[in-house]
C-alpha positions in Angstrom: 5.3 -38.3 -64.9 2.6 -35.7 -64.1 -0.2 -38.3 -64.5 1.7 -40.7 -62.2 2.1 -38.1 -59.5 -1.6 -37.1 -59.7 -2.5 -40.8 -59.3 -0.2 -41.1 -56.3 -1.6 -38.0 -54.7 -5.2 -39.2 -55.3 -4.4 -42.7 -53.9 -2.8 -41.1 -50.8 -5.8 -38.8 -50.3 -8.3 -41.7 -50.6 -6.3 -43.8 -48.1 -6.1 -40.9 -45.7 -9.8 -40.1 -46.0 -10.6 -43.8 -45.4 -8.8 -43.6 -42.0 -10.8 -40.6 -40.8 -13.3 -41.2 -38.1 -16.9 -40.0 -38.1 -16.9 -36.6 -36.6 -20.3 -36.1 -35.0 -21.6 -33.4 -32.7 -24.2 -35.0 -30.5 -26.9 -32.6 -29.3 -28.6 -35.1 -27.1 -27.1 -37.3 -24.4 -27.1 -41.0 -25.1 -28.2 -41.8 -21.5 -31.4 -40.5 -19.9 -31.3 -38.7 -16.6 -34.3 -39.0 -14.4 -35.3 -35.5 -13.2 -38.6 -34.6 -11.6 -40.8 -32.3 -13.7 -40.8 -29.7 -10.9 -37.0 -29.3 -11.2 -37.3 -28.1 -14.9 -40.8 -26.6 -15.1 -40.5 -22.9 -15.9 -40.7 -20.5 -18.7 -37.5 -20.7 -20.8 -36.3 -18.1 -23.3 -34.9 -19.6 -26.5 -32.6 -17.6 -28.7 -32.0 -18.6 -32.4 -29.4 -17.5 -34.8 -29.6 -18.8 -38.4 -28.6 -18.0 -41.9 -32.2 -18.6 -43.2 -34.3 -15.8 -44.6 -37.1 -14.5 -42.3 -40.5 -15.9 -43.3 -42.8 -13.3 -45.0 -45.6 -15.5 -46.4 -46.8 -17.5 -43.4 -47.2 -15.6 -40.1 -46.8 -18.9 -38.2 -43.3 -19.4 -39.6 -40.3 -17.6 -38.2 -37.8 -18.5 -40.9 -38.1 -19.5 -44.6 -36.3 -22.3 -46.4 -34.1 -19.8 -48.4 -30.6 -18.9 -47.4 -29.8 -15.3 -46.3 -26.6 -13.3 -46.9 -26.8 -12.1 -43.3 -27.5 -13.7 -39.9 -31.2 -13.7 -38.8 -32.1 -13.8 -35.1 -35.3 -14.8 -33.2 -36.3 -15.0 -29.6 
């Protein structure tokens, strides 16, 4: 009886997962917008928050490939 209920639960979970849509978070728009360069030309400040370790070996790198236990910030 326990094995049968596990099989039913597994089959239900697989069927439910098969119906799930692809959840994507697009960062770029699919259509291009024509904007003159003079409208966006400026100095922009970019702020970064990541869970990567700060880089210590290469001065050209800001973050390393290793995970950090705390959040690291860069500007």
